[in-house]
C-alpha positions as CSV (number, residue, x, y, z in Angstrom):
1,M,-18.3,-21.5,8.1
2,K,-16.4,-23.4,5.5
3,L,-13.8,-21.7,3.3
4,Y,-12.2,-23.4,0.3
5,R,-8.7,-23.0,-1.2
6,Y,-7.9,-24.2,-4.7
7,R,-4.4,-25.5,-5.2
8,P,-2.4,-26.3,-8.3
9,L,-0.7,-29.6,-8.8
10,N,3.0,-29.1,-8.0
11,E,5.6,-30.1,-5.5
12,I,4.8,-27.0,-3.3
13,L,1.3,-28.4,-2.8
14,F,2.6,-31.6,-1.2
15,K,5.0,-29.7,1.0
16,E,2.0,-27.5,2.1
17,L,0.0,-30.6,3.0
18,L,2.9,-32.3,4.8
19,Y,3.7,-29.3,7.0
20,S,0.2,-27.8,7.2
21,E,1.2,-24.6,5.5
22,I,-0.6,-21.7,4.0
23,Y,1.5,-19.7,1.5
24,L,0.8,-15.9,1.0
25,A,1.5,-14.8,-2.5
26,S,3.2,-11.5,-3.5
27,P,1.7,-9.1,-6.0
28,I,3.9,-10.4,-8.8
29,E,2.6,-14.0,-8.3
30,L,-1.1,-13.0,-8.7
31,N,-2.8,-13.4,-12.1
32,D,-4.6,-10.0,-11.8
33,P,-2.2,-7.1,-12.3
34,L,-4.5,-4.9,-10.3
35,D,-4.3,-7.1,-7.2
36,L,-2.3,-5.7,-4.2
37,N,-1.4,-2.7,-6.4
38,G,-2.4,0.4,-4.4
39,Q,-2.8,3.6,-6.4
40,L,-2.2,6.9,-4.8
41,N,-4.3,10.0,-5.4
42,F,-2.5,13.3,-5.1
43,F,-5.4,15.6,-5.9
44,S,-6.4,18.2,-3.4
45,E,-8.0,21.6,-3.2
46,N,-6.7,22.2,0.3
47,E,-3.9,24.6,0.6
48,D,-2.4,23.0,3.7
49,E,-2.3,19.6,1.9
50,I,-0.6,21.0,-1.2
51,K,1.9,22.7,1.1
52,A,2.6,19.3,2.7
53,L,3.0,17.7,-0.7
54,V,5.5,20.4,-1.7
55,R,7.5,20.0,1.6
56,F,7.6,16.2,0.9
57,L,8.8,16.7,-2.7
58,S,11.4,19.3,-1.6
59,K,12.7,17.1,1.1
60,Q,13.2,14.2,-1.4
61,M,14.8,16.4,-4.0
62,V,17.2,18.1,-1.6
63,A,18.2,14.8,-0.1
64,L,19.1,13.6,-3.6
65,H,21.4,16.5,-4.2
66,L,23.1,16.9,-0.8
67,S,25.9,14.7,-2.0
68,H,26.9,17.3,-4.6
69,D,28.4,19.4,-1.8
70,N,27.0,22.5,-3.6
71,Y,25.2,24.9,-1.3
72,S,24.0,27.1,-4.1
73,L,22.4,24.1,-5.8
74,V,20.6,23.1,-2.6
75,K,19.5,26.7,-1.9
76,S,18.2,27.0,-5.5
77,L,16.3,23.8,-5.1
78,M,14.7,25.0,-1.9
79,D,13.6,28.2,-3.6
80,L,12.3,26.4,-6.6
81,F,10.5,23.7,-4.6
82,S,8.6,26.2,-2.4
83,Y,4.9,26.7,-2.1
84,E,5.1,30.1,-3.7
85,R,6.4,28.5,-6.8
86,L,5.9,24.8,-7.1
87,G,2.9,24.8,-4.8
88,L,0.9,27.4,-6.6
89,Y,1.8,25.7,-9.9
90,I,0.4,22.4,-8.7
91,A,-2.7,24.1,-7.2
92,A,-3.4,25.7,-10.5
93,D,-3.1,22.4,-12.4
94,F,-5.4,20.7,-9.9
95,A,-8.0,23.5,-10.2
96,N,-8.2,23.1,-14.0
97,R,-8.8,19.3,-13.8
98,N,-12.2,17.9,-14.7
99,C,-11.9,15.2,-12.1
100,D,-10.8,14.8,-8.5
101,V,-8.0,12.3,-9.2
102,A,-4.4,13.0,-9.9
103,S,-2.3,9.8,-10.2
104,K,1.4,9.3,-9.7
105,N,1.9,9.7,-13.4
106,D,-0.1,12.9,-13.4
107,L,2.1,14.3,-10.6
108,F,5.2,13.3,-12.5
109,E,4.0,15.0,-15.6
110,I,3.2,18.2,-13.7
111,L,6.7,18.2,-12.1
112,S,8.4,17.6,-15.5
113,R,6.5,20.5,-17.0
114,F,7.3,22.7,-14.0
115,C,11.0,22.0,-14.2
116,R,11.2,22.5,-18.0
117,E,9.6,25.9,-17.6
118,N,11.8,27.0,-14.7
119,V,15.2,25.3,-14.6
120,S,16.5,26.9,-17.7
121,V,16.3,30.3,-16.1
122,E,17.6,29.3,-12.6
123,K,21.2,29.6,-11.7
124,G,22.9,26.7,-10.1
125,L,20.3,24.1,-11.3
126,K,22.3,22.7,-14.3
127,K,22.8,19.4,-12.4
128,L,19.1,19.0,-11.7
129,K,17.6,15.8,-13.0
130,V,13.9,15.5,-12.1
131,E,13.9,11.9,-13.4
132,D,16.1,11.0,-10.4
133,L,13.3,12.2,-8.2
134,F,10.8,10.0,-10.0
135,T,13.0,7.0,-9.4
136,T,13.3,7.8,-5.7
137,L,9.6,8.3,-5.4
138,N,8.8,5.1,-7.3
139,N,11.1,3.1,-5.0
140,L,9.5,4.7,-1.9
141,F,5.9,4.1,-3.0
142,T,6.8,0.5,-4.0
143,Q,8.3,-0.1,-0.6
144,F,5.0,0.7,1.2
145,L,2.4,-0.4,-1.4
146,N,3.9,-3.4,-3.2
147,N,5.4,-5.6,-0.5
148,S,2.2,-7.0,0.9
149,S,1.0,-10.6,0.4
150,V,-2.3,-12.5,0.4
151,A,-3.8,-16.0,0.8
152,C,-7.0,-16.5,-1.2
153,F,-10.0,-18.5,-0.3
154,S,-13.5,-19.0,-1.7
155,R,-17.0,-19.8,-0.4
156,S,-17.4,-22.2,-3.3
157,Y,-15.8,-25.6,-4.1
158,T,-17.8,-26.1,-7.3
159,N,-16.7,-23.1,-9.3
160,F,-15.8,-24.5,-12.7
161,L,-13.6,-21.7,-13.8
162,M,-11.7,-21.6,-10.5
163,W,-11.0,-25.3,-10.9
164,S,-9.6,-24.5,-14.3
165,H,-7.6,-21.4,-13.4
166,Y,-6.3,-22.2,-9.9
167,A,-6.2,-26.0,-9.7
168,S,-4.2,-27.0,-12.8
169,S,-7.2,-27.5,-15.1
170,H,-9.1,-29.8,-12.6
171,T,-6.0,-32.0,-11.9
172,G,-5.3,-30.3,-8.6
173,I,-7.2,-30.2,-5.4
174,C,-9.4,-27.9,-3.2
175,L,-8.9,-27.7,0.5
176,E,-11.8,-27.2,2.9
177,F,-11.3,-25.3,6.1
178,E,-13.6,-24.8,9.0
179,V,-13.4,-21.3,10.4
180,D,-15.2,-19.2,13.0
181,I,-17.3,-16.2,12.0
182,D,-16.4,-13.1,13.9
183,P,-19.3,-12.4,16.3
184,Q,-19.0,-8.6,15.5
185,N,-18.8,-8.8,11.8
186,N,-20.1,-11.5,9.3
187,D,-17.5,-10.4,6.7
188,I,-14.6,-11.5,8.9
189,C,-13.7,-15.0,10.0
190,N,-11.0,-16.3,12.3
191,F,-8.5,-18.7,10.7
192,P,-6.5,-20.8,13.3
193,V,-2.8,-20.8,13.0
194,I,0.1,-22.0,15.1
195,S,3.8,-21.2,15.4
196,N,6.4,-23.3,13.7
197,A,8.7,-23.2,16.7
198,L,7.9,-24.4,20.3
199,F,7.7,-21.9,23.1
200,E,8.2,-23.5,26.5
201,G,7.5,-26.8,24.9
202,K,4.3,-25.7,23.2
203,C,3.2,-24.2,20.0
204,I,1.7,-20.7,20.2
205,E,-1.8,-20.6,18.7
206,W,-3.6,-17.5,17.4
207,K,-6.3,-16.4,14.9
208,E,-5.7,-14.6,11.7
209,D,-8.5,-12.5,10.1
210,V,-9.8,-13.6,6.8
211,K,-12.1,-11.0,5.2
212,A,-14.7,-11.0,2.5
213,V,-13.6,-9.4,-0.8
214,K,-15.7,-6.5,-2.2
215,Y,-16.4,-6.2,-5.9
216,P,-16.8,-2.5,-6.9
217,T,-17.0,-1.3,-10.5
218,S,-13.8,0.7,-10.0
219,L,-11.1,0.2,-7.4
220,S,-10.6,2.7,-4.5
221,N,-7.4,4.7,-4.5
222,L,-5.4,5.9,-1.5
223,N,-5.4,9.5,-0.5
224,F,-1.8,10.5,-0.5
225,Y,-2.3,13.0,2.3
226,N,-3.7,10.4,4.6
227,Y,-0.6,8.3,4.2
228,L,2.0,11.0,4.1
229,P,3.3,10.1,7.6
230,I,4.5,6.7,6.5
231,F,6.2,8.1,3.4
232,D,7.9,10.8,5.6
233,N,9.3,8.2,7.9
234,E,10.6,5.4,5.7
235,G,13.6,4.8,7.9
236,D,11.6,4.3,11.1
237,V,12.3,0.8,12.5
238,D,8.9,0.6,14.3
239,L,7.1,1.6,11.1
240,M,9.0,-1.0,9.0
241,N,8.2,-3.7,11.5
242,L,4.7,-2.4,12.4
243,S,5.8,-2.9,16.0
244,K,4.1,0.2,17.4
245,S,0.3,0.5,17.4
246,Y,0.4,4.0,16.0
247,W,1.4,2.7,12.6
248,H,-1.3,0.0,12.4
249,Q,-4.0,2.4,11.2
250,Y,-2.0,2.9,8.0
251,A,-1.6,-0.8,7.4
252,H,-5.4,-1.3,8.0
253,G,-6.2,1.4,5.5
254,I,-4.0,-0.2,2.8
255,E,-5.5,-3.6,3.6
256,S,-9.0,-2.3,2.9
257,V,-7.9,-1.4,-0.6
258,F,-6.3,-4.9,-1.1
259,L,-9.7,-6.4,-0.2
260,E,-11.2,-5.1,-3.5
261,K,-11.4,-6.7,-6.9
262,L,-13.3,-5.5,-9.9
263,A,-16.9,-6.6,-10.4
264,P,-16.2,-9.2,-13.2
265,W,-14.4,-11.3,-10.5
266,H,-17.4,-11.5,-8.2
267,E,-18.3,-15.1,-9.0
268,E,-15.2,-16.2,-7.2
269,E,-16.8,-15.3,-3.9
270,E,-13.3,-14.6,-2.6
271,W,-12.2,-14.2,1.0
272,R,-8.6,-13.0,1.8
273,L,-6.0,-13.2,4.4
274,V,-3.9,-10.1,3.8
275,H,-0.5,-9.3,5.4
276,V,0.5,-5.7,4.9
277,S,4.2,-5.3,4.9
278,F,6.3,-2.1,4.5
279,K,9.5,-4.0,3.6
280,E,10.5,-6.6,1.1
281,T,9.8,-10.2,2.2
282,M,11.1,-13.5,0.9
283,P,8.8,-16.5,0.0
284,E,10.0,-18.3,3.2
285,D,8.8,-15.3,5.2
286,R,5.2,-15.6,3.8
287,I,4.3,-19.0,5.2
288,L,1.7,-19.6,8.0
289,K,1.2,-23.0,9.7
290,F,-2.5,-23.8,10.2
291,N,-4.0,-25.9,12.9
292,D,-4.5,-29.4,11.6
293,S,-8.0,-29.6,12.9
294,A,-9.1,-26.8,10.7
295,L,-8.6,-28.9,7.5
296,T,-11.9,-30.8,7.2
297,G,-12.1,-31.8,3.6
298,I,-10.0,-32.5,0.4
299,Y,-11.7,-32.3,-3.0
300,F,-9.9,-33.9,-5.9
301,G,-10.4,-32.3,-9.3
302,A,-12.4,-34.1,-12.0
303,K,-9.1,-34.9,-13.8
304,A,-7.0,-35.7,-10.7
305,L,-5.0,-38.9,-11.3
306,E,-5.2,-41.9,-8.9
307,K,-1.5,-41.3,-8.2
308,T,-2.3,-37.8,-7.0
309,Q,-5.1,-39.0,-4.7
310,Y,-2.9,-41.8,-3.3
311,R,0.0,-39.4,-2.6
312,V,-2.2,-36.8,-0.9
313,R,-3.8,-39.5,1.3
314,N,-0.4,-40.9,2.3
315,I,1.0,-37.4,3.2
316,L,-2.0,-36.6,5.4
317,E,-1.6,-39.8,7.3
318,E,1.7,-38.3,8.6
319,T,-0.2,-35.3,10.0
320,N,-2.9,-34.8,12.6
321,S,-5.5,-33.9,10.0
322,S,-8.4,-36.2,9.4
323,P,-10.3,-34.6,6.4
324,V,-13.1,-36.2,4.5
325,F,-12.0,-37.0,0.9
326,Y,-14.3,-36.1,-2.0
327,K,-14.0,-36.6,-5.8
328,C,-15.3,-34.1,-8.3
329,N,-16.9,-35.3,-11.5
330,V,-18.1,-33.3,-14.5
331,D,-21.8,-33.5,-15.0
332,G,-22.1,-33.3,-18.8
333,T,-24.3,-30.1,-19.0
334,R,-24.5,-28.7,-15.5
335,G,-20.9,-28.4,-14.3
336,I,-19.4,-30.2,-11.3
337,R,-20.9,-32.8,-8.9
338,V,-19.1,-34.1,-5.8
339,E,-19.1,-37.5,-4.1
340,I,-17.4,-38.8,-1.1
341,K,-14.3,-40.9,-2.2
């Protein structure tokens, strides 16, 4: 199968071509604010799940206040953040909702209201600031849900709007890659990559999964209770590095949400290579080196300058790639037509 990757005209493009690189973008670099932006759902009618939520919140709140060296404050917090008090309060709120979704902001609003109604009559809680808990939770959720990255591909090289949005208004290029379809799943293909460094004199080769994007009318959210183990173990080295297979199930679940875009984007026919990360990464950490033989075509935009075409050809002469070069032209009323250049 062929996959296509639209690239803007900038110096990074020429570096990617010279070193056969694929760059994975962080959420902040994507033009859709809903991309790679996992939303948690805290709603539950299950008593055990609500108890687990209260234990989690109590643990976070107590940890915040341990440094006060005030036993009465910590004990008061544990009494306040108990199932008999906070848990029943949350359960009552969930029971009165007209939908089965409770977002992070909904949870924060419930906690704010609960504290306002209770802290004023509690001894030892004058130092309590529930806003500090919200900051801690925001940082924790961001760590696990907003540090992933993605490389985007398409099944089409003639999409007029994609040339406009992702290839510098038709002055950039589109890369054509040949990939293998997974024999078990037609919505997955195997993208060939190699290591940057040599191991015993050779590069290590492996395949990365690139998966078809789904286009629902509304994006899926993540059931908080299914992912509670990762939020409860933020300091675990094996979790942070995904070095133990036990943690992979959580990364795969988050990946499935990151393979969704809203229905209006469906014409992009997008496929994605998603790296789920539970820790912050730098741009230099988000680069893959592809096997030169996978690059089978270069499409120059309809407004690509001769200088751009010359420079791209010269760079690729320094690599082991041997792509076919194509030039796109605008067909007055029907969009884009392509010819071998």
